[in-house]
Each structure stands twice: as structure tokens, then as C-alpha cells.
N, C-alpha and C positions, 0 to 999 in steps of 0.2 A: 274562266281564269280567275275569278274573284274566289270562288270557292276553294280552290288550290292554295292560293296565298293566305286565305284564312286558317287552312289546314296546318300549313307549314308555321303560321304564327302561333297556333294553340301548340303544336308540337315543341317548338322552340321554348316556349313560356313553360311547358310541362319538364322538360330536360333541365332548364335552368333551376326550376324551384327544386326538383331532385339534388341536384349538384349542390345548392346552396345549402339544403337541409343536412346533407352529407358532410358537408365541410363544417358545418356548426357543430354537428355532432364530434366530428374527429377533434376540433379545437377545444370543445368541453372536456373530453377524457384525456387531452394532451398536459392538462395543469394538475399538479397532483396538490398544489397549495390552495386551488379552488376547489378541488373534490373533497379534500380533507379539513376544509376551513372550521367545520364544527366537531372535528373530531380528535380525542386525545391521542398522540402518538403511543405505541407500545415501548418503543425502544429509540435509540439514537446510534448513529455508526460511530464507533471509535476509531482506534488506528487502522489505516489503510495500507497493505502491501500489494502493489500492481495494481491491475485494472479490476474492479468489482462491479458487477452488475444487479440491478434491482428490476424487479417488475410488478407494478401495482396492480391491486385485484381487477382494476377496471382497464386495464391495457393489454395488448398483445406483444407489444414492443418491449424488448430489453433496453434499460438504460444505465449509463454510467453513475456510480454512487461516490460521495465524497464524505469526507470526514465531518461529523455534526449535524448530517441531515437525519430527520426524522423518519422512524418506520412505523406503517401503519397496519392494521388488522388484514389479513389476507395476503401481505406482500411477501415475495419470492426474493431470496437472494444467491446469488451464486458468484462462486470465484473462478479464476484462470488455473492454469496449469501452476503457476508460481504466485498465485494471490491470496491474501489471508485479511480477515477482516476481523475486528472486534465489535460485537453488538450489545450496548449498555442498556439494561433495561431500565425504565423510567422508574423513579420514587424508590429505588434500592440500590445497594452495591451489587447486586447480582449481574452477571454478565456471560456471554458465550465468545469462545473464538472458532471461527470457522475456517477449517484448513483448505490447503489447494484441492480443485477439481472437485468441488463440493456444492450442493443445493439444497436449500432448507426454505421452508414456508412458516410464517409466523402467523398464528391466529389467535383469537380471543373469543372465549365463551363461557358462560356459567361461571363468572367470576376467576377464570385460571386462564394463563397462557399456554397454548400448546404450539409444539414444535413438531414438524413433519419433516423429518431427514429423508429427502428424497434419493440423495447419493452422497457418497464420500464422508467426510468424519468432522467431527466438532469435538471441543471441551466446553462444558457447562460448570459455571463456578456459582451454585445457588446457595453454598453454606454461609456465604458472608452475610445473607439477607434472611437466613433463617430465623433470627429473632426478631424480625418486622411482622407484626400481626396484621398490618395494613397493606402488606405486599400480596398480591394476586399468586395463587398456585401456580407452579411450573410443572409442566407434564411432557412426555414424549408420546406420541401416538405411534403405535407398533403393530405389526400383526399378531402378535400375542396379548395384546391389551394396551393398557394405559399404564406408563410409567411415571410415578411420582418423583421429580427431582428437587422439590422444594427444599429439602435440607441436605443436599448432597453436592460433591463436586465429582463430576464423574466425565470420562473420557467416552464417547458415542462413536460407532462406525457401522456404515451400511454393509450387511453381510451378504450371503448368498440369498437370491429370492428377494422376499420382502421382509426379511428378519433384520434386526439392529441389534448389534452387540453392545451391551453396556458394561463399562467397566468402572465401578464406583472407586474412587480414590480416597475420599473422605467424607464424613457424616454418614446419612443413611438414606437409601433409596427403596422402593417398594412398587410391584406391579399388580395392577388390578385386571384380572381376566374377566373374557365373556361372561363366565359364570358367576361373577360377584366376589369371587375369593380373592383375598389380598395375599400376596407373597412377598416376604422380605429379601431383597437383592443385595443386601449389604454382608457379603460373605468374605472371610478374609482369604488371601491368596497364599497358596502353599508357599511360593517365592515372595520375599519381601525385599523390596529396594530401600536401602539405608541412605543411599547417596548416589547421584544427586536428586534431590526432591524432585517429583515427577510434576510437571507443568511449571516449576518455577525456575528462573533464570539462573545461571551462574555466572558470576561478574569475575573478572581479572584485570589485571593492569596491563594496558595495551602496550607498554613499553616493554614488558618482560612476561608474557603470557605464560600460566602454569598449565600442565595437564590436567585433565578433568578426573576426578577420584570416583570411581565406581565401586560401590558396597553393597552386599546382598547377603541374605541368607535363606536357607529353605531347598536348595538343590541337594539331590541324592548323594551319597557319600561316593567316593572314587569316581568322581565325574572332573571333567575339565570345563570351565565355563570360557565362551567366547563373546565378544561384544561385535554386534551387527550394528552399523551406522549407515544411515542415507539420506538424501534430500527429502524425501517422500515414504509413506508406509509401503508402497509397492517397489521402493529401490532401495533397499537394505543389503549392505554387503558386509561380509566379515573382515574386521581391521583389526582386531587383536585379541589372543587367547591368554588366560591366566594360567598360572601353574596348577597342576593336578590338586585337587581339595582345596584351593584357593579359595578365600571369600571376597577379593578384592583385585583392583587392577588399575593402572594409569594409562589413560590415553589423551594424547593431543587432539583437541578439536578446534577449527579454526571458528572464528567470529561468525556468528549467524545462528539460524535455526537447525536443528539436527533431529531427527526421530531415529530411536534405537531400541534395542531389545538385547537380552541374554539368553544364550542356549548353551545348554549343558549336554556333553557329549561323554559316552561311556568309553573305556580303551578300546572296544570292539568298532567304534564308529556309529553307533546308534544314538538318537536323540533321547535322553533321560528327563528333560524336562526343559520349559521354554517361559520366560517372562512374557508379558502382555506389550505391546508396543509404545513407548514413552515420546514425548517431545521436549526437548530441552533447548533453550536458546543460550548461546554464549556472549554475553555482552562485554564490550571493550571499555574499560574505564580509564579515565585520564585525570592527573594531577590538575589543580587550577592553573589557567593560562595568566601568568605574571605579568603586566604592563609595565611595571616600574618597581625596582630597578631591573633593567635588562642583565644578562649574564655578562660578567667581568665589566661592569660598569666603572667608571672613574667619576666620583661626585664631588666637585670642588665646593667647600663649605666657605661662606662669607664670615662665618662665625663658629668657632668650637667652644664647647661641645655643639653637635649638630643634631637636629630631629628629622628623622628620615621617613618619609610617608610611602609605605607599602602601598601596592594597588595590584588588583588581580580581578580575574573574571571567574566565576563558578559555574558548573552545570545545573540544569534544573532538578536533576534527581540526587543532588549532592545535599546531604543533610548537616555536614559540618566539616571545616576546614581548621587545620592547624598550623601554625607559623612558628618556627624553630630558628633561633638564630646564636651563630658561635662566635667567638673572637680567636679562633685558632685552627689552623689546617685539619686537626686530628680530632675536632669537635668535642675536647674534653673541658671547655671553659663556656658552659651556655649562659647567655646574658638573656635571653628571653623565650619564653613559649606561651604562645596565646591561641586560644581557640574560638572559632566563630561559627555561627549559624547562617545568618542573613548577611553580614557585613562582607565588603569587598575591598576594605582598605584599613589600614593600621599605622598609626605613627610611633616610631621606636625612639623615644627622646635620649638625647645625651651621649650621642656617640662621639667617640673622640676620633682622631686622626688613626687610621690603620685600615687593614683588610679585614672584611668580614665574610662568614660562611651562613648560608640559610637553605631553609628546605620547607616546602609547603606539602602537607600531606592531605589527602581527601578521604572522608567516610561518606559511604553511599546508603541511600534506604534500603536497597535488598540484599545488603551483605555487610558482615561485620569486620572483614578482613580489610583494612585500608590500603590505599594505593599511595605509595610514597613517590614524590616527586624528586628530581634530581638535585643534587646538592651544588648550589652557585655561590658565587662570590661577587663583592662588590667593594670598591675603596674610595673612602672618604678621607679628603683631606684639603688643606689651604690651596690657594691658588699657585701660591709660590711652589708648595709641597708636590703639586701635579703639574709643575713647569708651564703654569698660567695656561694650562689645556682646559678648554671649555668641555664641561661633561655635556653628554649629549642630552638633549631635552626629550623626552618620550613623545613617540608619534602615535596616536590613537589611529588604528587602522579598522575598517568595517567593510564587510561585502555588503554591495549595493543592489544585487541580484532581487529582481522582486520575488515575493513567496513563492509564486506558480512557478518559477524557473528553478526551484529545487527539484523538480524533474523538468531536464531538457531533453526534447525531442530532436531526432536528426532524420534525413530522408535518404542520404547514401553512405557518407562517412560518420561514425560515431565520434562526438566530440564534446569539449567542455567549454562554455562561455561564460568568463568570469569578469566581475567587475567588481571595482572597491573604492575606497575613499579614504583620505588621510586628513587629519587637522594641520598639520605642518609641513606641507607637501615642499615649501621653499628648503627644507632641510634635507629632504630625500633626493639623493642622486639616482637610485634606481629602486626597483621593486623585485623581489624573488619570490617566483611563484612556484609551490610543492605542490603535487598531487601524487595520489595512490590508489590502488583499488582497496575497497573495505578490508578485504580479508588478507592484503599484502602485508609485509611487516613495515614498521616505519623507515628503516635503512634502505628500504626498496624504492622510495618515492623519488620520481622524477622532479627535476627544478630546472627553472629557465629565468634569467634575469632580463626585466622588460623597464621602458621608460613610460609607457602609458599606464595609465590606471584600468585596463581592460585588456584580455586577451582571449584569442581562441585558439585552442590547441586539439589535435587530433588524440583519440584515445584508441588502443587495441580492439576493444570490444565494448558492447552495451553491457550496463550494471551499475553498482554504487562506487563512489569516488568520494575521497576524502581530500579536500584543497585547504590550504592556507596560504597566506600573503604576509612576507615581512618586509618593512621599510629599511633601507640601507643607506648609510651614508656614504660620502666620497670615498673615504678609506676602507669600506666594507664592513662597518660595524652596524649592527642590529638595532634600529632605532625604536621598532615597534612591531607587533605581530597581531594579526587578526586570529581570532578564535576560529579553529577548525570548523569548515563547513561540510556537512554531507550532502551531495548531489547525486541523483539518479540520471543515468544516460539510457533513454530508451528509443526505440525506431517509432516514429510518427504513425500512429495508427491508421489505417484507411478509413476513408468515409464511410458511414452506414449507407446501406442501399435505400434508394427511393422506393417509397410503396404507393402502388396507383390506389386512386379514389373511384370506388370504394373497395376498401381494404379486403374482403371477401367476394366469392362468387364470378359470374364470367361477365365480362365486359360485353356490351352490346350496342351496335350503331343503330343509329335511326333507319326509320323506312326509307329515307332518301339516300341512304349509303353514308352519311357524313358519321365520322366518330370523333367525339370530343374526348380526348385522352388528359387527364391531370393525374399528377404524381405529387409527393410531398416534397417540401423544400428541404435542402439538406445543406447545414451550417458549413461553410467552408468551399462549397462547389462552385467552379468556374462555369461548368457547362455540364449538359446532360445530353446522353446519346441514347436514342431509341431505336431499337432493331425489331422488325417485323418479318415474320417466318411463316410459311403455309407448308404443311407435310414436311417438316424439317427443313426445307429450304428457303435459305433467306431471300426476302424480296427487295427489302430496303433498309438502310442505316443512315439515320440522320442525326444531325446536333441541333441542339436548342439551347439557348439562353435562359429561357423561362422554364417553369415546372407545369407547361401544358402545351397543346397543340390540337390541331383539327383536321382529321386526315377526309379525304374524298377521293372518289373514283375507286374504291376497293369493290371488286366483283363480290356477289354473294358467296358466303362461305365461312369456314371457320379458321382463324389465324391465331398464331402464337405472339405475344409482344412482351418486350422485356425492356427496363430502363436501367441505366447506371448513372452515378456520378462521378464527374472527374474534379480532382483538386487543383490546386495552384501550381503543383507540381508534375502535373500531366499524369497523377496515377488513378486509376480507375476504381471505383469504389467496389465493395460486394454487390453481388446481383442476386435478388431473389429469383425463385422459380418462375418461369414465364407464365403469363396470364392468358386465358383463352378470350378472342376477341370475335364475337358472332356478328356477321353482316348478313341480315335477313334476306331472303330471296322473293319476299313479296313488298309490295309499294302500295301505298294509298294516294297515290297520285293518279286521278283518272286521266285514261288517252282520250285523245280528242275523237269525236264521232263524225263519220261521213254520212251526210243526210240525203244526198241524191247521187246515185251512180249513172252516168250516161254512157251507152255503147252505141258507139256507130256502125 
């Protein structure tokens, strides 16, 4: 009996040591920061749209990636159906934009950065760093050879088989084949796009958007050019046709990203020419938000002439604002014109009693066309002239949602959760909440008046929304306005699937039939469900609060086990393919021996 207990103790110690070693190995590979403590990153994650995932070189599982995170040698990045990400390379102005449904691997060897485009499309802007002699080379690995992109801006897409289509937009690029020969890829397209500029955004006034102008040259004579537009390279549809032999057309495009191409057709209906596929982003531009004076404000002056202080809020991408003031409704008598680059206030001295008209204009970094604000008015007068009516004191209104809530998740009904604050709430009788879809016109915004400084309102569908808050006085006048806030409403993602430890190979019970099963903890999991099957038939399904269990009394044979996590809303996580569990049909436990047999 002592020998049996000794064997059981040795088996338990061996199993525990293997489990401990496996757990230490798993945890050591789980920390990116630890594994890359002495390694310099190749790039950083820039602007992220929707869900983006990364897979470090030492890991098997994909992880979500956020803005500002470093990327290291050998890491893979992939985008979802609507996901996009900008990858900014270290120590240079070069970057690449990875398009939806794409997968890329970034490596560094022999003093250069190599890109392996596994699927999808991307845009590389390396021309901005072409003059930096310290920047490493930037190349693309393809089936035909190594493409040098160090001095080019190019659009790349995965073609049929292992081929990669390279379209050089600016600069120069070359390919070095396996035979050592170098070939220049900087060829001029027969069709030249004059506007819009490929890969550069088109900005327009959000209050009165203009159609986008498309101009070209190089299509054959006696052809009719049509514009094809879509949300991705695979979903292009014809939206407008130009006149026969025309070299331009105007097409209204909603705010957001669009892929497009031009197709020339003969009168007989055959394709005579086609441009490459380009990506253009249409940006909404807004005039500065003026916090004082508010529209139609009546400002009592204790002493005339009166010095009035204008206050406003400008956007991050505004390079210049201009304030214009007139003393007549027809705007023929201008009394002030002032331009600003960083300032957000300006004092107009010596205003006499009367009504004045003003307008603010914005100039942005990516366009020369200004965005003109609406012409507003205010009145300055003595207390007696304004019938002793106190002028409204402006209320500063700010959103208070945390930064992480700029993306708001829901489980059943899409909704917006808004909260805000004001500095003079004793003057505020109510708050007016306005919101609309990002692509909807401003006049289509929904509004509601509330008493509290927070509100939860359902919306029709997930997507991006623009919200604003106005502070109202008891007579309905606007005392202050919060700057518009863009929020994304998205379904709450399911939990990641738990992973058995070890992550690969067959799970095996000990010789006494006991099976110790351990799986990874999942953040946000309320409970775990373990399912055991044999020959496709379910034998047991059990719930566990922890991430481990011990099974016993399983007959010898081969079983299938799978585990899932359940979140606080009762939703089951993704489930990985079932793992094999082997219960051996031999035992090292020695059976008792009969020493004497007596037969009567």
C-alpha cells in the first residue's frame, strides 16, 4: 500500500511541475512589454478606425491594438471589414494606411524594413522621408522580387495568386528580381487624374457641402466616362456619367471614405479604358464655435463706448480664423477685420450703442478654400436702452464623458450616453440635446430638452454620431453651446474564446483516470462552461466559476472537450475547435495478490 501512495505522490508532483512550467511559459509570452524591453520598435499605431488586431511574432493569439502602441519586428496587423489603421514608422515622416480586410507583416533585416502583404490593400507614403539618409530602406516582398518603395508614394493590393499590384502615385520605385536585375516601376499612366488628388482628402463646408469635382485626361476620343464609387475596392457601383468626350464631372459624395475609379465606354458599349482604383476621404469642416456673444445677444453696457470680448473654440486642424464685424445689416460698413492662428479671443474696443453684425471664417491645413460661418448679430446699449434687461451671461458647456466613451458599446439597443457640465447652472432652465448621424445633414438632427446634465437616448442603428448641447434660459435663449462631439455606437464584442493549457497537442489524463483541465482566464467572464463529448455524443456540460477543474471516473478512451466563457449579459464567447482528451486504458496501480487459496 505504501508503494501505491508513493507512486501517486510522484505522479502528482510530476503533473504539477509540468503544469507550472507551462503556465510560466504562457505568461512569459503574454507580455509584449517584457519581451520587447530591449528592442526598439519599428513603428507606432496612428489613427485607428473600428477594430484592429495584432499578432506579435512570439504569440499565436490575435490581440486588439490601440492608437499609440509600438509595433516590433515580425508582428502582423490585420483589419476588419470596416477597419483601417495608419502605421507611422519610427524616426521618419513615412507611414502606411492599411485598408479594410487586409493583413500585413512588418519585418526588419539588413538595415531595411520589409512589408509582406498577405491579403488586402494598403497605401504607402515613403516619399516624405526620401531625403532622410538615416531612415532605413522600405521594401515590399513579392513573388516577382523585392520592390523598393523608399522614395515613392504607392498603392498596393494583393492580386491573384502571390502577385502584388503596385501603383506608383508619386516619386520613384524599382523592383529587384531573383536574377539581380533592377527594373524601374515609375511609369506614367495613360489616364491622368487631375482632381481630386489621389490619397488626399477633400474638405468642404459641413453646413453647405459642394459636389466633388473629378477631372482627367488621357481617355480615347469618342468615349463616355462614368464614375464608379463604393465603400471598398470590391463594391464599386456606377453613380454618374459624363457627357461624350467630356473630361470632367461633378458628383455629390457623403462625408467619409470612398473608393472610386473612372471607366471609359465607346458608343458600342465596350470598355475603352479604365483608371486604377483610388481612395478619397471627404472631410466635414465647421466654422469656429463662438461662445460669446451668442446669436442675437443683447449686451447692456455700464459705460459707452463699450469694449466687447469675442470668445470662440477652434478645431485642432484649423490653421487660421478671421473675425469680421460690420455696423450695418447690408455689411457695407466694416469696422473690424482680424485674423488669428492660435488665439481664441479678441476684444473689439469702443463700440457705440447699436446693433452689429459679425462672421467668423476658418482656414484649414489641408485646403485653401475657407469655411464661412453664418452672419450673426448682437446689440450693445445702456441699461435704459435695453429696458433694464440684463444681458445673458454666457455659460460654458463641456462634455464630461471619459475618453474611452467616445466609442460606446451596447448589448441589445443602440444608444447614446451623454453627460455634460456648465459653469453657471443656476442661470440654466433646461438643456437642449441635439444629435445626428455623421453623414446626415445638420437640419436632420434630432433634439430634446432635458433638465438633468445627462441623458441616454436610443438611436436607430450603430455608427458614428455628432452630438451637441445648448444651455437655455427660462425664455428659451441660448446661453452657451458645447463643441460638437463625435461618438461611435457599436455592438459590444463577444468575449474571446478561452484556451486550454497547453495550447497545442492532445490533453491526457493520468493513469488513475483523473484529468486536470486548465484554461486561460478571460477578462469580463462571469462563468465558464465545459462540454465533454465522445463519438459526437454529449456526455456532460458543466458550469465553473474558476478557470480549472478536475475530472475523474472517466472510462478509458478518447474524448472531445471544449470550453466557452459567458459575460455579465449572459452571452457566450466564441468557441475554439474541440480538443482531444485521452484517458489511458492502463494503470500503474498494482492489484492485490492472493497468497493462499484453500478449497474444501
